[in-house]
C-alpha positions as a LaTeX table, in Angstrom:
\begin{tabular}{lrrr}
\hline
Residue & $x$ (\AA) & $y$ (\AA) & $z$ (\AA) \\
\hline
Met1 & 24.25 & $-42.62$ & 21.32 \\
Pro2 & 22.92 & $-43.04$ & 18.06 \\
Val3 & 24.61 & $-40.05$ & 15.52 \\
Thr4 & 21.46 & $-38.38$ & 14.91 \\
Asp5 & 20.88 & $-38.39$ & 18.42 \\
Glu6 & 24.64 & $-36.66$ & 19.08 \\
Ala7 & 23.73 & $-34.32$ & 16.33 \\
Ile8 & 20.39 & $-32.80$ & 18.31 \\
Glu9 & 22.05 & $-32.84$ & 21.64 \\
Lys10 & 24.98 & $-30.55$ & 20.17 \\
Ile11 & 22.07 & $-28.24$ & 18.35 \\
Lys12 & 20.13 & $-28.29$ & 21.55 \\
Ala13 & 23.22 & $-27.26$ & 23.58 \\
Met14 & 24.08 & $-24.35$ & 21.32 \\
Ile15 & 20.54 & $-23.22$ & 21.85 \\
Val16 & 19.83 & $-23.57$ & 25.62 \\
Ser17 & 23.32 & $-21.81$ & 26.21 \\
Gly18 & 21.94 & $-18.71$ & 24.02 \\
Glu19 & 24.65 & $-18.86$ & 21.29 \\
Leu20 & 21.55 & $-19.67$ & 19.14 \\
Arg21 & 18.09 & $-17.91$ & 19.83 \\
Pro22 & 14.77 & $-17.93$ & 18.62 \\
Gly23 & 15.04 & $-16.45$ & 14.86 \\
Ser24 & 18.34 & $-16.73$ & 14.61 \\
Lys25 & 19.71 & $-18.36$ & 11.59 \\
Leu26 & 22.60 & $-21.50$ & 11.76 \\
Pro27 & 25.90 & $-21.17$ & 10.06 \\
Lys28 & 26.35 & $-22.73$ & 6.54 \\
Glu29 & 26.27 & $-26.94$ & 6.74 \\
Ala30 & 30.24 & $-27.49$ & 6.44 \\
Val31 & 31.15 & $-24.79$ & 9.02 \\
Leu32 & 28.48 & $-25.76$ & 11.72 \\
Ala33 & 29.61 & $-29.81$ & 10.77 \\
Glu34 & 33.05 & $-28.92$ & 11.06 \\
Arg35 & 32.29 & $-27.09$ & 14.32 \\
Leu36 & 30.40 & $-29.40$ & 15.96 \\
Gly37 & 32.73 & $-32.21$ & 14.71 \\
Leu38 & 30.18 & $-33.57$ & 13.28 \\
Ser39 & 28.88 & $-35.51$ & 10.02 \\
Arg40 & 27.56 & $-33.29$ & 7.26 \\
Asn41 & 24.77 & $-36.21$ & 6.77 \\
Ser42 & 24.63 & $-36.46$ & 10.45 \\
Leu43 & 23.88 & $-32.86$ & 10.79 \\
Arg44 & 21.52 & $-32.58$ & 7.95 \\
Glu45 & 19.51 & $-35.73$ & 9.63 \\
Ala46 & 19.69 & $-33.94$ & 12.94 \\
Val47 & 18.32 & $-30.91$ & 11.01 \\
Lys48 & 15.44 & $-32.46$ & 9.50 \\
Ala49 & 14.27 & $-34.24$ & 13.08 \\
Leu50 & 14.00 & $-30.83$ & 14.70 \\
Ser51 & 12.23 & $-29.73$ & 11.43 \\
Leu52 & 10.01 & $-32.07$ & 11.87 \\
Ile53 & 8.74 & $-31.12$ & 15.72 \\
Arg54 & 9.35 & $-27.23$ & 14.62 \\
Val55 & 12.15 & $-26.55$ & 16.61 \\
Leu56 & 13.77 & $-25.29$ & 13.10 \\
Asp57 & 12.56 & $-23.64$ & 9.97 \\
Val58 & 14.45 & $-24.60$ & 7.08 \\
Arg59 & 13.71 & $-22.28$ & 4.18 \\
Gln60 & 14.84 & $-23.15$ & 0.92 \\
Gly61 & 17.07 & $-20.86$ & $-0.96$ \\
Asp62 & 17.62 & $-18.66$ & 2.53 \\
Gly63 & 18.85 & $-21.22$ & 5.39 \\
Thr64 & 18.22 & $-22.49$ & 8.63 \\
Tyr65 & 16.42 & $-20.80$ & 11.44 \\
Val66 & 15.53 & $-21.35$ & 14.86 \\
Thr67 & 11.99 & $-21.03$ & 15.10 \\
Ser68 & 10.72 & $-17.97$ & 16.70 \\
Leu69 & 9.36 & $-19.55$ & 20.23 \\
Glu70 & 8.95 & $-18.46$ & 23.56 \\
Pro71 & 11.80 & $-19.44$ & 25.44 \\
Asn72 & 10.21 & $-22.09$ & 27.79 \\
Leu73 & 7.90 & $-23.35$ & 24.80 \\
Leu74 & 11.29 & $-23.71$ & 22.89 \\
Leu75 & 12.72 & $-25.51$ & 25.72 \\
Asp76 & 10.01 & $-28.19$ & 25.77 \\
Ala77 & 10.10 & $-29.04$ & 22.16 \\
Leu78 & 14.23 & $-29.20$ & 22.46 \\
Gly79 & 13.05 & $-31.94$ & 25.45 \\
Phe80 & 11.47 & $-34.00$ & 22.75 \\
Val81 & 14.37 & $-36.32$ & 22.59 \\
Val82 & 15.19 & $-36.91$ & 26.71 \\
Glu83 & 11.24 & $-36.66$ & 26.89 \\
Phe84 & 10.66 & $-39.44$ & 24.25 \\
His85 & 13.19 & $-41.80$ & 25.93 \\
Gln86 & 12.23 & $-42.03$ & 29.16 \\
Asp87 & 8.56 & $-41.60$ & 28.78 \\
Asp88 & 7.99 & $-45.59$ & 28.14 \\
Thr89 & 3.79 & $-44.84$ & 28.50 \\
Val90 & 3.76 & $-45.31$ & 24.51 \\
Leu91 & 4.75 & $-48.50$ & 24.48 \\
Glu92 & 1.42 & $-48.92$ & 26.14 \\
Phe93 & 0.10 & $-47.34$ & 23.36 \\
Leu94 & 1.76 & $-50.14$ & 21.03 \\
Glu95 & 1.01 & $-52.91$ & 23.08 \\
Val96 & $-3.18$ & $-52.03$ & 22.65 \\
Arg97 & $-1.86$ & $-51.24$ & 18.87 \\
Arg98 & $-0.41$ & $-54.96$ & 18.65 \\
Ile99 & $-3.79$ & $-56.20$ & 19.66 \\
Leu100 & $-6.08$ & $-53.94$ & 18.06 \\
Glu101 & $-4.37$ & $-53.63$ & 14.24 \\
Pro102 & $-4.09$ & $-57.38$ & 13.31 \\
Ala103 & $-7.70$ & $-57.77$ & 14.58 \\
Ala104 & $-8.58$ & $-54.84$ & 12.24 \\
Ala105 & $-6.92$ & $-56.25$ & 9.37 \\
Ala106 & $-8.36$ & $-59.95$ & 9.53 \\
Met107 & $-11.88$ & $-57.96$ & 9.81 \\
Ala108 & $-10.74$ & $-56.06$ & 6.91 \\
Ala109 & $-9.47$ & $-59.05$ & 4.56 \\
Arg110 & $-13.10$ & $-60.73$ & 5.25 \\
Val111 & $-15.51$ & $-57.28$ & 4.44 \\
Met112 & $-13.72$ & $-54.86$ & 2.85 \\
Ser113 & $-15.01$ & $-54.11$ & $-0.28$ \\
Asp114 & $-13.23$ & $-54.59$ & $-3.30$ \\
Lys115 & $-13.15$ & $-51.09$ & $-4.24$ \\
Asp116 & $-11.63$ & $-49.97$ & $-0.81$ \\
Ile117 & $-8.87$ & $-52.18$ & $-1.44$ \\
Ala118 & $-8.07$ & $-50.88$ & $-4.63$ \\
Ala119 & $-8.30$ & $-47.38$ & $-3.05$ \\
Leu120 & $-5.98$ & $-48.91$ & $-0.15$ \\
Arg121 & $-3.09$ & $-49.96$ & $-3.22$ \\
Glu122 & $-3.56$ & $-46.79$ & $-4.72$ \\
Val123 & $-2.17$ & $-45.14$ & $-1.31$ \\
Leu124 & 0.50 & $-47.35$ & $-1.16$ \\
Asp125 & 1.15 & $-47.06$ & $-5.06$ \\
Gly126 & 1.22 & $-43.22$ & $-4.77$ \\
Leu127 & 3.81 & $-42.75$ & $-2.58$ \\
Ser128 & 7.31 & $-42.36$ & $-4.38$ \\
Glu129 & 10.47 & $-44.15$ & $-4.02$ \\
Asp130 & 12.18 & $-40.59$ & $-2.74$ \\
Ala131 & 9.19 & $-39.41$ & $-0.41$ \\
Ala132 & 10.42 & $-37.16$ & 2.19 \\
Leu133 & 9.72 & $-38.64$ & 6.06 \\
Glu134 & 6.33 & $-36.36$ & 6.37 \\
Glu135 & 4.70 & $-38.10$ & 3.53 \\
Leu136 & 6.09 & $-41.51$ & 4.33 \\
Ile137 & 4.16 & $-40.75$ & 8.21 \\
Asp138 & 1.07 & $-39.35$ & 6.33 \\
Asn139 & 1.00 & $-42.37$ & 4.08 \\
Asp140 & 1.09 & $-44.42$ & 7.15 \\
Leu141 & $-1.11$ & $-42.63$ & 8.92 \\
Glu142 & $-3.63$ & $-43.14$ & 6.07 \\
Phe143 & $-2.85$ & $-46.66$ & 5.18 \\
His144 & $-3.63$ & $-47.17$ & 8.58 \\
Arg145 & $-6.92$ & $-45.96$ & 8.96 \\
Arg146 & $-8.28$ & $-47.45$ & 5.86 \\
Ile147 & $-7.69$ & $-50.38$ & 6.87 \\
Ala148 & $-9.21$ & $-49.78$ & 10.33 \\
Ser149 & $-12.44$ & $-48.10$ & 8.35 \\
Gly150 & $-12.39$ & $-51.41$ & 6.19 \\
Ser151 & $-12.92$ & $-53.58$ & 9.19 \\
Gly152 & $-16.31$ & $-52.33$ & 9.38 \\
Asn153 & $-16.45$ & $-51.64$ & 13.03 \\
Thr154 & $-17.11$ & $-48.08$ & 13.64 \\
Val155 & $-15.88$ & $-48.68$ & 17.56 \\
Leu156 & $-12.42$ & $-50.32$ & 16.40 \\
Cys157 & $-11.69$ & $-47.53$ & 13.66 \\
Ser158 & $-11.93$ & $-44.96$ & 16.30 \\
Leu159 & $-9.88$ & $-46.39$ & 18.85 \\
Ile160 & $-7.09$ & $-47.32$ & 16.16 \\
Asp161 & $-7.39$ & $-43.85$ & 15.29 \\
Gly162 & $-7.02$ & $-42.64$ & 18.47 \\
Leu163 & $-4.00$ & $-44.67$ & 19.33 \\
Ser164 & $-1.82$ & $-43.27$ & 16.25 \\
Gly165 & $-1.52$ & $-39.76$ & 17.43 \\
Pro166 & 0.38 & $-40.92$ & 20.51 \\
Thr167 & 2.66 & $-43.57$ & 18.68 \\
Ala168 & 3.21 & $-41.09$ & 15.49 \\
Arg169 & 6.41 & $-39.58$ & 17.47 \\
Ala170 & 7.93 & $-43.06$ & 17.75 \\
Arg171 & 7.41 & $-43.92$ & 14.22 \\
Ile172 & 9.30 & $-40.35$ & 12.89 \\
Trp173 & 11.93 & $-41.11$ & 15.33 \\
Arg174 & 12.69 & $-44.69$ & 14.09 \\
Gly175 & 12.64 & $-43.61$ & 10.69 \\
Met176 & 14.88 & $-41.26$ & 11.18 \\
Thr177 & 17.32 & $-43.15$ & 13.22 \\
Glu178 & 17.16 & $-46.93$ & 12.54 \\
Glu179 & 18.82 & $-47.90$ & 9.14 \\
Gly180 & 16.32 & $-49.76$ & 6.96 \\
Ala181 & 13.16 & $-48.70$ & 9.39 \\
Val182 & 11.65 & $-47.18$ & 5.89 \\
Glu183 & 11.79 & $-49.65$ & 3.39 \\
Arg184 & 10.45 & $-52.32$ & 6.07 \\
Thr185 & 7.75 & $-50.68$ & 6.61 \\
Arg186 & 7.04 & $-50.35$ & 2.92 \\
Gln187 & 7.34 & $-54.16$ & 2.34 \\
Gln188 & 5.37 & $-54.70$ & 5.23 \\
His189 & 2.72 & $-52.53$ & 4.19 \\
Arg190 & 2.90 & $-54.14$ & 1.12 \\
Ala191 & 2.25 & $-57.63$ & 2.55 \\
Ile192 & $-0.53$ & $-56.24$ & 4.35 \\
Met193 & $-2.46$ & $-55.28$ & 1.84 \\
Glu194 & $-1.85$ & $-58.02$ & $-0.07$ \\
Ala195 & $-3.06$ & $-60.46$ & 2.27 \\
Ile196 & $-6.25$ & $-58.24$ & 2.43 \\
Ala197 & $-6.46$ & $-58.45$ & $-1.34$ \\
Asp198 & $-6.33$ & $-62.24$ & $-1.29$ \\
Arg199 & $-8.81$ & $-62.13$ & 1.31 \\
Asn200 & $-6.53$ & $-64.21$ & 4.09 \\
Pro201 & $-7.49$ & $-63.18$ & 7.60 \\
Asp202 & $-4.61$ & $-65.27$ & 9.26 \\
Leu203 & $-1.43$ & $-63.77$ & 6.74 \\
Ala204 & $-3.47$ & $-60.23$ & 7.74 \\
Ser205 & $-3.28$ & $-60.92$ & 11.02 \\
Ala206 & 0.68 & $-62.24$ & 11.30 \\
Trp207 & 1.94 & $-59.13$ & 9.02 \\
Ala208 & $-0.21$ & $-56.19$ & 11.44 \\
Thr209 & 1.46 & $-58.15$ & 14.52 \\
Val210 & 5.14 & $-57.90$ & 12.77 \\
His211 & 4.65 & $-54.69$ & 11.39 \\
Val212 & 3.55 & $-52.81$ & 15.30 \\
Ala213 & 5.64 & $-55.30$ & 16.91 \\
Gly214 & 8.65 & $-53.91$ & 14.73 \\
Val215 & 8.15 & $-50.60$ & 16.06 \\
Glu216 & 7.40 & $-51.74$ & 19.32 \\
Gln217 & 10.71 & $-53.66$ & 19.89 \\
Trp218 & 12.98 & $-50.51$ & 18.65 \\
Leu219 & 11.02 & $-48.62$ & 21.36 \\
Arg220 & 12.12 & $-51.02$ & 23.72 \\
Gly221 & 15.55 & $-51.04$ & 22.59 \\
Met222 & 15.75 & $-47.18$ & 22.91 \\
Leu223 & 14.54 & $-47.62$ & 26.18 \\
Gly224 & 16.06 & $-50.09$ & 27.19 \\
Thr225 & 13.54 & $-52.53$ & 28.03 \\
Ser226 & 14.64 & $-56.51$ & 26.62 \\
Glu227 & 11.32 & $-57.93$ & 26.70 \\
Ser228 & 10.01 & $-58.76$ & 22.94 \\
Pro229 & 6.59 & $-57.81$ & 22.14 \\
Leu230 & 6.45 & $-61.11$ & 20.23 \\
Gly231 & 7.44 & $-63.18$ & 23.49 \\
\hline
\end{tabular}
């Protein structure tokens, strides 16, 4: 089990057992890390992940609290990791994205206006090197939305936009747990954008395929499915 997953499971156990209740404050980081037998870094990553799905509330200068959810909702939220690893329907969404997004990138390379390409470049340039994961995901969604829009096909744009939500948590979890995933995403986004700017549909399509297939391949590994999305 990845260290972040292990840390999350230990925090989950504290909440499920009633040791930490909705609205209660977590012990200080050093104390909690020692108590759970975790490194402070893995505990910090677990807290960050749980705050993204609204299980924990990190209050700057105050501390970290369990969100004041109704018990059944809290347990539903805490089941996020288990549900995520058991529910492979997200793979089907990623498979469809792997078909549609390369087509959108190729079409954008042909018809996207110079003004819209410049705006696409600004989306990437506007992301700082130390951006938080939430910013990275928002930037990722905006990047793909602009390419879909740039394809000039409103139906294709709507389809891709509809597929973004169901696969967003896969991208969040990969960014949290896979070393180098964030930097690879940045590099692949840049490669897709440059191929579109160079009016090279084949290259834009190829990079888009690699980009989506990377998330799909990672998820297959997490689910224990060996089939490669690239054949």
